[in-house]
N, C-alpha and C positions, 0 to 999 in steps of 0.2 A: 504494500500500500504506500501511497505517497504521504509526505508530511502535510498535515492539515493546518489551517490557520497560518499560512505563510504570509508574512507581512513585508512591506518595503524595508522597514528597519532591520528585520531579522536577516534578510538577504544582504543588505548593505553592510551590516555589522560583520557578517561572515566574510565578505570580500575584504573588508578592512583588516580582519584578523589574519587572513591568508597572506596579506602583503608583509606581515611581520615575520613570516617563516623563512628559514634558510631555504635556498633553492636546490632541489635535487635534479641533477642533470639527466637522470634516467626517468624523470616524471612521466613523460609520454609513454615510454615503453611499459612502465609499471602499471599505468592506468589502463592502457589498451589490452595488455595481457590479462587483466582481471575482468575485462568487459565481456558480457555475453556474446558480443559480435565475434570476439576472438575464439571463444569456445565453439561457436557455430561453424566458423571457418575451418577449424581443425577437424570437424566431423565430415566435411564435404570433400568430394574428390572429383577428378576429371574437370570438365568445363563447368565453371561456376558463373551464373548470370548475376550481374550486379545492376539491378534496375534503379534508375535515378542515381547513377554513379558520380555525378558532379565532376569534380576534378580528378577522380580516381583515387580517393583517399584510402580505400580498402587495400590498395596495393602495399601500403606501408606495413600492414599486418603480416603480409607474406615475408617481409624482410627481417623479422625479428628472431627467429623465423617460425612460422607455422611450417610443419613438414610439407615441403613443396612437391615431392615426387608425384608426378601425374596430375598436378593441380594448376589450373590457369583461370584467370578472370576474364570474362567478356563484359565490357562496359555497355551500358545503355542509358542514354540521356537525351534530352531534347536538343541539346546543342552539338554541333560538330566540333572535332578537335583536330589540331594540326599534326599531332603525333601521339602515339599510344603512351599513356602514363606507365610508370614502372610497375611491373607485375601483371599487366594486361596483355592478352594475346589477340584480342579483337575488340571492335567497338561498333555499336549500332546507334546512329543518331536519329532524332525525330521522335523518340518515345517508344514505349513498349509495343505499340501496335506494329512497328516496323521490324520486329524480330522475325527472321525467316522461320516459316512454319516447320521446316525440317530440323531445326536446331533442338537438341535435347541436352539436358544438364544434370550433373550430379549434385548440384546445389543451386539454390536461388536466394539472393539477398534482396530485400525491399526495405531499405533503411530510410525512415522519414520520407516516405513516398505516399502512402495511402491517405494521409491527412490532407494532401493536395488534390486528391481526385474524387469527384463525385461518382466516378465509375470504378472505384477501387475493387468492388466485388467482381466485376467483369474482368479486370486486370488479373486478379488472383485466380479466377477460374481458368483463364488462358495460361497462367503460369503453371498450374497444376498439370495441364496436359503436356507440358514440356519437361516434366520431371521423370528421370529414369527410375527404375525400381531401386529402392533403398536410398533415394536422394532425400536431401533435407531442404527445408525452406525456413528462412529466418526473417521475421518481420518485426520492425521497431517503429513506434509512433508515439505521440504525446498521450499522457494519461488524461482521463476525463476531467480531473480536478483542475487542470491548468487553465480552464476557461475562467476560473474565479481568481487566479493569482494576479499579483500586481504587475503592471507593465514594466518591461525592461528599462525604458527611458526614465521612469520615475525612480526605480532602484538606483540607476547610475547617477541621477541628479543628487540623490541623498548621499551616495558614496563620495562624490567629488566635493561636497560641501566641506569635508575635512581632509580630502585628498586631491587638492586642486590641480596637482601636476598631471592627473589622468584626464586630459581634456577629451580624448576620443572615447566614445562608448565602446567598451570591450565585451558587453553582454548583448548578443544579437536578439535573442528571443527568450522570454520567460512566461508571460501570459500567452495563451494559445493564439490570441488575435493580434499579437505583435507582428506576426507574419501575415500580410494581407493576401497571400496566395493560399492560405489555409481554407478549408471548407467551413461550413457553418458550425461544425462541432467535430471533435475527434471520434472515430469509431470506438465503441466499447470493446472490452476484452471478449465479452460474450459474442458480439457480432463477428469478430475476427475468428474466434474459435468455430463458430457455426460455418463460416466460409471455408474452413479447413476440416470439415467434419469427416471427410474420407481419409484423413491422415491420422497418424498417431502423434499426439502432442508429447514431446519429449521434455520440454521445459517451458516455463512462462513466468511472468511476474513483473514487478517494477524494478527499475535499475537504480539501486543504491550502492555506491562505492565510496563511502565517506573518507576513508583513509587516503586512498589514491586520488580521489577527487580534489582533496585539499592540496596535495602535491602538485596536481596539474594546474589548479587555479593560481597557486603561488608562482609557479614558473611562467604561466601565461601573463600574469601581471608584469613580471620583470621583462618579458620579451614583447610586451604589447601585442599579444596574440589573442584576437577575438575568438577563434575556434577553440583554443585551449581553455580560456576563461569560461566560455559558454558551456562546453561539454562538461567541465568540472562542476560548475554550479548545477547543471542538470542532474548529474549523478549524486550530488550532495542532497538535493531536495526531492529527488524522485520524479523528475519531469517526464521521463519516458518509460514505456512498458514494452514488453517483447513476447514473442512466441517463437519457439523452435519446434518444428514438426517434421515427421519422417513419413515418406510414402512406403 
């Protein structure tokens, strides 16, 4: 479950406390190795479809390393790319509808994708037809409670009142509606489980990684890294939920 009664002050105070910590140079590795995404990737084999792959960030998990033998990532995103990101063997631009019908996968990742789609159930139905026997699918998306959480700009305004050197906002999204490309509400866990009813759910829950989240936020503040600060704060307060299921 997520942390309830999240306030502007509680999050701003947490960020301020993180900046007092010594920086761990292995913060990113420690954080991502403890994340359910990493566990999911270790279970997958062969071609792994990364839907909504953005700039190819999942490739870094292969470099730490996940056991890579026979494992390759196929990126899929709306935008075209000039060259394949590290760890990727192929790329499909224009969205999930453009994935060739003959492609089959030993794993499918849909990380912070379904909350952007009104057609997410159709997308998942299509994804399930592309899974090989014994393949896994990992889905991650915001928790339902985030619709009531304080907006990221308000949190950051409170934080910089005492930390004025941080002029750029390093927290991208905290309230679900901070991202105007999100749908009207995040799907519930029950809805996503129902969409995967033909599969075996291996693991599911809310993503809480408090120890490694703090390491990541502390380093993110020093490096002025919005992705690290945001992901760390999400994992501290339980912003995201996930399901790992097997065919």
